[in-house]
N, C-alpha and C positions, 0 to 999 in steps of 0.2 A: 442374300446379300448382293447390292447393286453391283454393277459392272461398269466402269468408267474407261474411256478411252483416251489416251494422249495423242494428241495430233501433232505432228511435226510439220514444218511447213511445206516440206516436199508431198506429204500426206493430204494436206489442204489443196495443193495444187492438182493432186491426182482426182479429188472429189470434184473440183471445179471444172476440170476437164471432162468428168463424166458427167456432171449436169450440163454442159455444154453439148454433149454427145447425145443425151435425152432430148435437148431441145433441138437439136438439128433433126432427129428421129421424127419429132412433130412436124417439122417443117417438111421434110419428106414426104411423110405420109398424108399429110391433110391439105398441103399447098402443091407438091411437084407431083404426086401421084395421079392426080385425075388428067394431067397432061402427057403421061408418059405410056410409051408402050410397054406391053408385058416383059420383054428382053430388056428395056431400060428399068423397069422396076426391080427387077431380079438383079440387074448389075448394081442399083442404088443399094439395095440390102445387103449384098454382098460386101461393097466398099464400107458400108457402116458397120457391119460386123466385124471387119478386119480393124478398122480403127479403133473398135471400143474394145476389142481383145487387146490391143496394144495399150490402151489406157489402163487396162486391168492387169497389165504385167504379164499376159500368157502369150507365150510363143507357141505357135502351130508346127509341128515337125510331122510332114506328111510323106507317108510311105505307101508303096502300091505292090499288089501281089504280082511277081513276074508275068503271071498269065493273064493279068487283068485287061479288058479291052481299053485301047488307048483313046477310041473314038468318044466324043461326046453324043450321050444318048439321051433323048427325052422322049415322052415323059419316063419317070425312073421312080420306083418306090426305094427310098432309102432305110435301111433299119440299122439300129446301133444298140450296144449296151448303154445303159443309162446311170450317169455318176452325179450329174450337176445340171442346174439350169444353164452353166456355161456349154454344156454339148450343144444346144441349139445354135449359139453364136458360132462354135467351131464349123459345124456342118454348113450352116449359112455361108461363112467364110470360104468353104470349099465347093457346096454345091447348093446355091440359093434354092429354097425349096418352101412348100406350104407344109406347116408344122401340126401334128396332132399333139395334144396336150391336155394333161388332166384340169379338170373344170376349176380348181382351184386357183390356178394362174392368172385367170381371168380377174380375180381379186387383188392380185398383188398390186402395191403401189405403183404407178408410173408404167411399170413393165405390162401390167395387164392391160393398159390402154393401147400400149404399143402391139402387143402380141394381137389385139382384137383389129386393129387397124391394118395389120399385115395378113390378116385372114387366117389366123390360127384357127384350127379345128378343135373344139373342146369337147372333151368325153367325160361323163361321170362313169368311172370304170364298174360302178355297182349297180348300174343300171341297163338292162339289157335293151330298152328302148333306147337311150343315149347310145349306145353302141351300134345299132341299127342306123342311127342317124348319123354317126361318125363314118360308116362305111359307105353310105350313100354319099356323104360329102367329098369324101376321098375319092370316090367314083368319078365324081363331077370333075373335080380338081384334075385328075388324070385324063378325062375325057377332053379338058380344055388345054391340054399339053404341059401343064405344071409336073414339076418333081413333088413328090410328097414325102415328108420324112416322119419317122415315128419311132417310139422307143417300146419294142412289144413287151418288155419285162413288166411294164405297168408300174414300175417303181424304181427308185433311184438306190444306189449301193455304194459301198468304199470303192469299187472297180476292181476287185482281186477276182471277180468270178462273174458268170453270165447266169442270171436265172431263167426259168424256161420261159418261153415266148407265148404270150397270148394270140391266138389265130386270126382274130377279127380283122385286123387290118389287112392279112394277106387275101382276104376274099375279094377286095378291089382289082389287087394285082391278077389275080386269075380271071376275074370278069372282063378286064379289059386287055390281057394277055401281056402285061407290062412286066418288064425286067425288073428284078430285085437287086439292089446294091448294099450288101452288107458290109459294114466298118465297123471298127473297134476303137475306143478311146481310152488312153491311158495317161492321168496326169502324174508328172513325176518334180522331183527337185532338181532344178538345174545343174548343181554342181555334184551329186553324188548319184543321179540316176534313180534314187529310192523313190517309192510310192509316195506321192504327195496327197495328204489329206485334207488340205485347206479348201479344195474345191468340192470336197464330197458333201451333198445336199441330204443329208441322213438325220435320223433322229428326230429331236423336236425343235431343231433349229429354224428359225424363220427365215424369210429370204432377205431382210434388212441385215440380220446379223450375218447370215452366210456372205452376202455381198462384201462386207465390212471385212470378214475373214479373207476372202479373195484378194480384195484390193490392197490389204497390209501384208501379204506374204511377200517376202523377198524373191518375187518371180516364180513363176510356174511354166514348165513344158506340158503341152498336150501332146502327146504322141497319138498318131492317128493312122491306122493300117486299113486301106481300102481293099477288099478282098474281091475275087472275081463274081462276076453278075451271075445271077441266077434265073433261069428261064422257069416261068410258072408252068409250062406245058406239061400236061400229064400229072398234074399235082392237084391234091386236095389243099384246102387251106392249111390243116393241120400238118400235112406232110411237107409243104413249103416251107411254114413256121418252123419245124424240126430242122431241115436242111439250112435255113436262115441262121437259127441258133448255132448250129454245130459250126457254122462258118465263122461267125463272130466268136465264139468261144475260142476256136484255133488261132485266131487272129489275135485275140487278147493274150494268148499264151506266147505267142512270138513277141509282142511287145514286152513281156516281163522278163525276157531273157537279158 
């Protein structure tokens, strides 16, 4: 059975604003970027992400562990649980980063072009050689002073729990002795605080259908909790992955209360 969408005037305005945001992204990436310093590139990405979240009707509620470091540290490896493609916008709005993403994202309409221009590091999870190239690319980004963000679960979920972390990405952090910043993301309904499934990118849903599901929701709260930074000193990639997973899982539990 085919599904039809009824567009209200306000919904049409939302889509027009989103198209405008995509146009702005192309202008920033292809026209402005060649003239900008690294710091101004990251600031432009951060502002664009914040604006786009507003268009999508997503409000980010940002919390921090009482013992988390207050100073800005770069480079940094940011790792989080993975619920949705929206996760990347949320992290960019807080800590602009070079992202690691599955290779399928490169084929998404419009977004794939934007991701490629932003320097996203694409990886085929089933290919050892692709994973090796990913580690090398992450190492290069860290070496050049960029923050790198990834989702070590390797797949998205409903957001109620955190699957075990793959260890590959942590090899780069150990090689460069880069601090790891774990954080947790939970999507909730604004009025009830209950888990919101509208953003969850799971099952057979495609990107366009997921985008429509998000933009037609009556608002979404994205609760983010940033934990203590973890030092790679003395760790193997597996033990660092385990420690990071434990941190993200415990933070997600805090967000669920």
